[in-house]
C-alpha positions in Angstrom: 158.0 133.9 78.1 157.4 137.2 76.0 154.2 139.1 75.4 154.3 138.6 71.7 150.9 137.0 70.8 151.4 136.4 67.1 151.4 132.7 67.8 148.2 132.8 69.9 145.1 131.1 68.3 142.7 131.1 71.3 142.3 133.0 74.5 140.9 131.2 77.5 139.4 133.4 80.1 138.6 132.5 83.8 134.9 133.1 84.5 134.3 134.3 88.1 136.1 137.5 88.8 137.3 137.7 85.2 134.1 137.8 83.1 131.4 137.6 85.6 130.7 138.4 89.2 127.9 137.5 91.7 125.3 140.2 91.8 124.5 140.6 94.8 127.9 139.6 96.2 128.2 136.0 97.2 128.4 136.8 101.1 125.4 139.2 100.8 123.3 136.4 99.1 124.4 134.1 101.8 123.4 136.4 104.7 119.9 137.2 103.0 119.0 133.6 102.4 120.5 132.5 105.8 118.3 134.8 107.5 115.1 133.4 105.7 116.2 130.1 107.3 116.6 131.4 110.8 120.2 132.5 111.0 120.9 135.5 113.3 124.4 136.2 112.1 125.2 139.7 111.1 126.3 140.6 107.5 129.8 141.2 108.8 130.1 137.8 110.4 128.7 135.9 107.5 131.2 137.8 105.3 134.0 136.9 107.6 133.1 133.3 107.8 132.8 133.1 104.1 136.1 134.2 103.4 137.6 131.9 106.0 135.6 128.9 105.1 136.6 129.3 101.4 140.2 129.1 102.3 139.6 126.2 104.5 137.8 124.4 101.8 140.0 125.2 98.7 139.7 123.3 95.5 141.1 119.8 95.5 143.5 118.8 92.6 141.2 116.1 91.5 137.4 116.8 91.5 133.9 115.8 89.9 130.4 117.1 90.2 129.9 115.1 93.4 133.1 116.4 95.1 132.1 120.0 94.2 128.6 119.6 95.5 129.9 118.2 98.7 132.4 120.8 99.1 129.9 123.6 98.8 127.7 121.8 101.2 130.5 121.8 103.8 131.1 125.6 103.0 127.4 126.4 103.7 127.4 124.3 107.1 130.6 125.9 108.2 129.5 129.6 107.4 126.3 129.3 109.4 127.7 128.4 112.6 124.2 129.1 114.5 122.3 126.6 112.3 122.1 122.9 113.3 120.7 121.9 109.9 121.7 123.6 106.8 120.7 121.1 104.2 117.7 123.0 102.8 119.6 126.3 102.9 122.4 124.6 101.0 120.1 123.7 98.2 118.6 127.0 98.1 122.0 128.7 97.7 123.1 126.0 95.1 120.1 126.9 92.9 120.7 130.8 93.4 124.1 130.5 92.0 122.9 128.2 89.2 120.6 131.1 88.2 122.1 133.5 85.5 120.1 136.3 87.0 122.4 136.1 90.1 125.3 137.1 88.0 126.5 140.0 86.1 129.0 140.5 83.2 131.8 143.0 83.5 131.4 146.0 81.1 134.6 145.1 79.3 133.7 141.6 78.2 131.6 142.1 75.2 133.8 144.6 73.3 137.0 142.5 73.9 135.3 139.3 72.8 134.0 141.0 69.6 137.5 142.3 68.9 139.1 139.1 69.4 136.8 137.3 67.0 137.3 139.9 64.4 140.9 139.0 64.5 140.2 135.3 64.1 141.3 134.5 67.6 139.1 131.9 69.2 137.4 132.5 72.8 137.0 129.8 75.5 136.3 129.8 79.1 138.3 127.7 81.5 137.0 127.7 85.2 137.2 126.1 88.6 133.4 125.7 88.6 130.8 123.0 88.0 128.3 122.4 85.2 126.2 125.2 86.5 128.5 127.6 84.6 127.4 126.2 81.3 123.7 127.0 81.8 124.7 130.4 83.2 126.8 131.3 80.2 124.0 130.3 77.8 121.7 133.1 79.5 124.5 135.8 79.5 124.7 137.0 75.9 128.3 138.2 75.9 129.4 134.7 76.9 127.9 133.1 73.9 131.2 134.1 72.0 132.9 131.3 73.9 133.3 128.4 71.6 134.1 126.0 74.4 133.5 126.1 78.2 135.8 123.9 80.3 134.9 123.5 83.9 137.0 121.6 86.5 134.2 119.3 87.5 133.9 117.8 84.1 137.7 117.7 83.5 138.1 116.1 86.8 141.0 118.3 87.6 141.4 121.9 88.9 143.6 124.9 88.1 146.6 125.3 88.7 147.2 121.5 87.8 148.9 121.0 84.5 146.4 118.4 83.7 143.7 121.1 83.4 145.5 123.0 80.8 146.5 119.9 78.9 142.9 118.8 78.8 142.1 122.1 77.2 144.9 121.8 74.6 143.6 118.4 73.5 140.1 119.5 72.9 141.1 122.6 71.1 143.8 120.9 69.2 146.3 123.6 70.0 149.9 123.7 71.4 150.7 125.5 74.6 152.4 128.6 72.6 149.1 129.0 70.7 147.1 129.6 74.0 146.8 132.6 76.2 145.2 132.3 79.7 143.5 135.4 81.2 142.4 135.3 84.7 142.3 137.2 88.1 143.8 134.5 90.3 147.5 134.8 90.3 148.3 131.3 91.4 145.4 129.2 89.6 145.1 131.2 86.3 148.5 133.1 85.7 150.8 130.7 87.5 149.0 127.5 86.4 149.1 128.5 82.6 152.8 129.6 82.9 153.6 126.2 84.4 151.9 124.5 81.3 153.9 126.6 78.9 151.0 128.9 77.9 151.0 132.7 77.5 149.2 134.1 80.5 148.0 137.5 81.8 146.9 138.3 85.3 143.8 140.5 85.5 143.9 142.8 88.6 141.3 145.4 88.2 142.5 147.4 91.2 146.1 147.3 90.3 148.4 150.2 89.9 151.4 148.2 88.6 152.9 148.6 85.3 154.1 145.1 85.0 154.2 143.6 81.6 151.9 140.6 82.4 149.4 142.4 84.6 146.3 144.0 83.1 143.7 146.2 84.7 141.0 145.7 82.1 140.2 143.0 79.6 140.6 146.0 77.0 144.3 145.8 77.7 144.6 142.5 75.8 143.8 143.9 72.4 146.9 145.9 71.8 149.0 143.0 72.3 147.5 141.4 69.4 148.2 144.4 67.0 
């Protein structure tokens, strides 16, 4: 697939790691709240556990709001290996990450959204998140540019499933060649969109590669619409 975006009518952005990031970082928030509930784990241990447990409890192809809540309940329990009861802690963490004040928007988002809209290109968000993202986006002004927010728990399927992308196509009433996916996950965002016949760009902010389909900032999108 070429990088000629003359046919693109909408850009669908991933959310976490692409448009927004947890502030403080997720593992730091886990450590801070865990200590409040009696955990004696060090910050390093919580960070290590968090990375490992996320891999162990990866997204299932089919999902919904209940499945996502239970997945995060298991993640919290498995991170805090020194606590027998993590139920209240889980609820505190769930609410923490439902709060828009726990998230920050990358500096390059607002300008890129404004430029895309000025070119008549629609903006949407497509994320393996749950319905908390919708309320978060409403309170982060740059994300209000998004005309639609698609979350896997509502679509009941996750990226990189083709069904995820087909659901978005149906709602936006656009064909695959009219859609561009931009995200930081090589498999879920870039690969999933390609499998669905979409244009896609992999956002790797730390990359030094000049690969045609890898960008280092969201601003790198704009010249492709010239």
